[in-house]
C-alpha angles and dihedrals in degrees: 000000000000114000114092139170128300102266105118121081124199112229110256094015106068092129101029141054113274117233112237112255132168088213088071132213137256114251134220128175111277086215119015090215093064129054141146115261099193101041130040137196122225135209102197109107119223117204093215129040132181101234123192127241117281129200132202125228086259087073094248132107118269112272121259093255091059093043089054089064091067107087125130134005142186117271091251140134087220132064106251101187100112134253138318121198119246093243134029133074115296134148111272092233089059091055089050091058104039141069112270115245089343091282108077122071112219123223117223093240091167089074107087095222091054093046091050090058091051090048091050093051091046091052089051089055092052093049096042101039101032093229123169102207150000126236103211109217116215087002096174090056088069119085103258102228091051090051090051091052091045094051092048092053092045091052090052090051091049092051090053089066096041100268100134099171106040110178122223112179120166143201110261109181098167131072126302093253093061093039089055088067088065101038113097112318091344130248133217122208089258092056101066122139118247096254145344094275090056090048095055095043098055120118140173091289099050122124109301090221087078093064141057096210134043125262112290097024093100104156100195130012094204147334110286093213111006103232094182090060092040094052094054091039090061090053091050090051093053107264121148130220140064100315102166131097124209119270093007135147118293117287099233099068095115096051092055095036096049098038095043091057101039119011113032128075118245093253091064094047092072089064098048122087118204089221101188094050092045089051090054091050092054098043106032124077101225098170111127105232091206098052101023090229135120100262122172107208104158110142114228125194140160093227141357139186092287100055138056124285115250095217087065092074132061111284086358097141092053090047090050090051091052090048090049089052090058097043094042105038105023113032114075110238138048122333113228128200128180116236115265097022093094089076095067092038093053089051091054093045091052091049091051091050 
């Protein structure tokens, strides 16, 4: 959607990481032999610039004092504000304006003319390759209103070739509160429905006070690999370390999930609340914009291409199988398994049988 190759060089930092700065930097080709042909940087500075809306990981808009820091910008189709490391703690809005890990140029998708090019190329992909969905990598590093507009246009393109339920999941690495800004029409912590029944009976025509964006501008349909569930799953399966993210779902999901399905008698189940799942129901917009129905499509896995492989640790295959039981049979949504892992899992299943 917005991260590209490593072709633009910031003046004065061609061989070093570039400190993030809202003043911006002039750009030259990192290698004169390689350049983008569809998008172009610019080195003329404009004193005023129409910036998009930015949210914090608290789920609320950035405060006025932070917003006041956004003034001018270069007349570019790329963000020219420097680099942000792949890991570490940084404001989400900074990641949305900077090169990822110092090696990926970032398109300024929040400018309508740039986004329209991306939408056009995406529509060409759908029509030429007959695909049924996009997994948006680093989805929360895209400005959220632009992603909503993009997804709406892509769904319209898909419908024009008979794809009535085009699927747009995205990578949400942060906490559930921030991810909720991106899911569906987006929801802040002060926009929650009255109760769980109200949450699961919403549709495209529900009260607009429940959403940030208008009907149709659903940014993401679901999490592509549900990191909130994965983080707490690793704790349940015996991993050490700081495994939480700020403003995330409650920590006790696995106690209630596991016990409620296996250990506790039915009389006790009426008392338990599966807190993490209930939190998702209240905060996530799970209405399918194509069908106008409540449609849980979060994708849950025990590992993916970005994290370690369970068979690499002691009893790891058995732990992965237990995790797969939870994500496949218990959590509402779409089970997800990384290619190749089914070999070890099938071996364990056969030994159990």
